[in-house]
Structure formats: C-alpha cells, structure tokens
C-alpha angles and dihedrals in degrees: 000000000000109000129183116316091133091136093057093043092048091053091052093045094049093051092044092053092055089073093216127124110278133186105190125186117210116186142158143127121308115273091022094117106258094137092050090054093048094048091048088052093046089055086068101032095045092220138152120273115205117184119203118222136182093268141108129288093251092051090052093047092047093049095043090049090058091051092051092045091053093044095050097031090239112162093182094059089044091058096036111038120198114270098197139025093248090063091045095053093040087058091050089048094053092050095044094053089070105030144015106278118189117198122178120193106196117194088013093174089065090056091049091049088062093039110033091178093057096098089057091051092050090048092051095049093042093051096042104034122350098060090069096047134078094258119141106197125181124192111195130183141169101202105087092196095050094045092051090049092050093050100034127112092272094052123097087231093059111128095007100098116101094198145351137211122199109202108212131190116273120268116236092265090065099032092059090062088073089068109048093156093057121089118237095267092052090048090057092049092048090049091049089056102039104024120202101309108123092209088061098038093058091058094070120078114211091208084074124063118256091253093048088052091052091052096045103032103035113020097051113095091223094052121112092231095050097081105011097109088056092054093046094051094045089056092053106037138041100215104041096166092068092046089049090055092050094046092047090052092051092046089056094053103269095131104150120083093243092049091051091050092051093046095049100034089222123138116268094243092051093049091049090050094049093045089053090052092048089051091051088051090052092238096112130028133195114232128197130182109285091236094063109115095202106033094177090059097043119118092199096076123134131189128239135178109249097203112073094207093051088051091050093043096051092044099049114006103041090042093052103035093122091056093045092050089052091051095251094136091139090066091050092047090054090054091050094047091048093051104030098102091053090048095048093048092078092053090046087062089053091050091050091050090051090051091052091050089054091050090046092055091048091046094239094136129084090255140002116262125204100193134034135182144106130304132209140162122177107318093340117100136174118197097214133017120174118186140183101227094207101048101025090232111153144198112205118192141177122209117202121186106193143108101249121077121254114264132209087258090059090052092047092049091055093048091053092051091046091063089071095056113099136169112217092206094068143329106252132165118292122228126188141214134179125201116196123175088196094053126232137288115241090251091052091052089050091053090048089056092049091052092042087238122163109238121203124186118177092273092054091045092050088052089061091055096044111116111259093000113245121269089254088072096054114113094354136105120239089254091056092049091051091048 
C-alpha cells in the first residue's frame, strides 16, 4: 500500500528532470518508508537499485556488478565483476557522460561498514568526474547516527550533496488511510498506538478490532512488533539498557529531568547525556511552553517520546514482558483496556493540533497563527495554544478524549485557565476552541456560542481531515458547519 509521499516524490522527480549531476541524501528512521519511495521513483526513472547488506566489500562489488550488468545489458561486466570501487565508479562515470544514469544506494551505511574508505572514493569521483555528468545518485540510510557521521563536517562527503530529503513518519491525516474500515474514533486509537511509521501501520488489520490487533500483532512473542523497538535502539546506541530505563520513565509520565533521574537512579550528567543522544536520534524531544521566547534557555522544558509506538511499547510491553513471555496476555490486555483513554488523550491533542494547522493553511480560522504548541505554568495547563508572533493574537484550545459530553463547567474551566496565558510580544485578541470526543451538552454548545468558541466533536473533527473537504466547509468556520 503506497500512501501519500507526493512531496518527497515530487522533489526527486524535479531534480531528476533537470538533467544535471545530483547527489541526493535520503534519510529517516527505520520502517518510515524510504525504500518504498525510492522504488516508486525508480519505477519512473528506470534506475539501478543497490541494497547494502552487512557483508564484505567483495560481496557488495560482486552483487552490484551483476545489477549493473543486467541493467545495461553488459555481458562483460556480468562475467568479470568489479574488484574495487574505483572500477565501479569509473564505469558509472563513462555511462553518465552520455545519458541520465540513476543509481540508488539503499542502506548506504552498511556498504560503508564493509568498505570504510568508500566515502573518500565517492568524494574523489564526484569532485573530479561525476559532478560534470548526468548522474543522479542517491545515498539512503536508516541509522540517523551513522548518516550524520557520514555527512558531517569530518566526513569526505561533507559539502558534496546537492540536496537532501528527510523522510518523516506520516501525520494522522495520512496514517488513518491505512485503516479504511475503522471509524474515526478507532483510527485515532490506532494512530495513538502505532504512530505514523508505515512499517508499523501495515501490521494492523482493520478487519480486526484495535484490541484484537494489540493481542495478535503486539503481545505475541513471535510478532514483528513485539521486539522491534529493541532492535532499532540496539542499532543506534551502545548501552541500550540505560536508554530503556530513560524511555520507560518518560513513557510512564516522568517527563521532567529531575523526575527521570529519580525514576532511573542514574546520575544527572549521564541522564542529560543520554537524553541528548535520544534527541539527536529523533526518538525523544524536549518541549517548552509555546509562549517561551527563548526555548533553548527555558527551565520549564519537559521530555516526550516522539514515536507513538515507542511510547506504547515502553508503557505496556516493556513493563509487562515477564507476563507476556509466560503467556499471561489477558492480564496485560486488562491493564491496557483500563488505561487506554488516558494513553490516547496525548495523541488526541496532537490530532487536534494537526487539524488546526490544516484550518490555518486554508484560512478557515479567525486569524493566521505562526506558532502552535502547549502551554503550562505550575499546575495550570492548556492543551493547545496557537499564536501570531507579530500581533500576539491567540487561539486557545482544550482537547478532551473521553466518553461523556463536555459540560458548561468544562467550558468555564478552560476560559478561567486561558486568562493566565500571555504572549510577551504583544497583547492581541484571544480566540477559543474546544475539542470533545464525547460531544457537547446542549448547554455547553450554548455557552460556546456565547463565547464565540469553535466547538469540535468527532464528526466536526473528521470533516477537517476528509479529503477535499466538502463544499459545506467552504468559506465557513467549524462552528458554522456544526450549526
């Protein structure tokens, strides 16, 4: 199932059509769909796909020679494979002088592991010959750490790339397309569990319920999803047990630095070091209130796991591995069912923010915001604050994931908290929105109208994510559509 990725494909197509020499870097986390994009592109560009493996230099050269021989119909290369990288790239150079030659190295770090001098060879041929040909070369890798090392200031390849594409996990709007049989609520729950990684999304079957999928696709010891976070982390870090402790602490709500230190029992300096590494690897991110003018200096930062599945796995699977190994999945399922609404609530905030960003782009909000995030101070917290940094105009929103409908008291509580939110760059008008998965009482809707507050139940929220929003949405606010 090839979903979305039009932006990445368009970037590759546009550069390919220029006809000039290109050295493109494609990178992103494992399972995020890089190979699917490259193969889709190669179906149009008719290029050569070379997959790196954990094998020797000679094995790579022998296998890559056969791919080139088949692609160019070259019997000589088929019988006499290249024995060194100089011969390999000289062959590419001779072909690319006359015609557009597309060569994709997937899992390039694996090739380099067997041939540590390869980046120097690529640099030499790029500088002396390939840069003036019609070659279109792509270097792709899954290990964020290894790719950054290969392309960093100390690498021979530094400064040679002509472009780069970071393949990111899908947003909710794309991830939900993997589950057409699910209703909108189930799509949100599935996204909360799996996140936007295609390699994880394809594991669930929407002919099964979300909970049946958890039991069959995650909590079975032979399931792909059962151990995958372990494999991913072991590929990126040398001391996974310490990283596991930190990630488990964050998954269980210990989000401040001091709380993580207390939960893990690790020294402060070590925790700070590992958190920095996890941030570099795009597994963890530091979040500060959206109103902070200098986020990097803020002392109010907290840490969150960026990948939804990692958050789910460290909260439920890693915690209950003993029970799962003994076949006590029923016990684990009870814990998940008991806690699932609390778990999903964080992702529901992300979905609501994404909806507001869509409405912002299409100019369906009372103003245009330039920054969006969360806000907190002491025990006061607002789920979503969007602000125009020039005017100080704000949209303040609450996002409630629960069964019961929002009441007038809920609306009034949010309005009281909203009084404390300020933007130091200017005092603009405040606008309000309320997202409630359980809908609204009639009295609550009446209060929303009095306060000119946008009210989103799940039906109104789904409307925002519907492809090519219906004509009823055109020129109207979400509140008007609901009315």
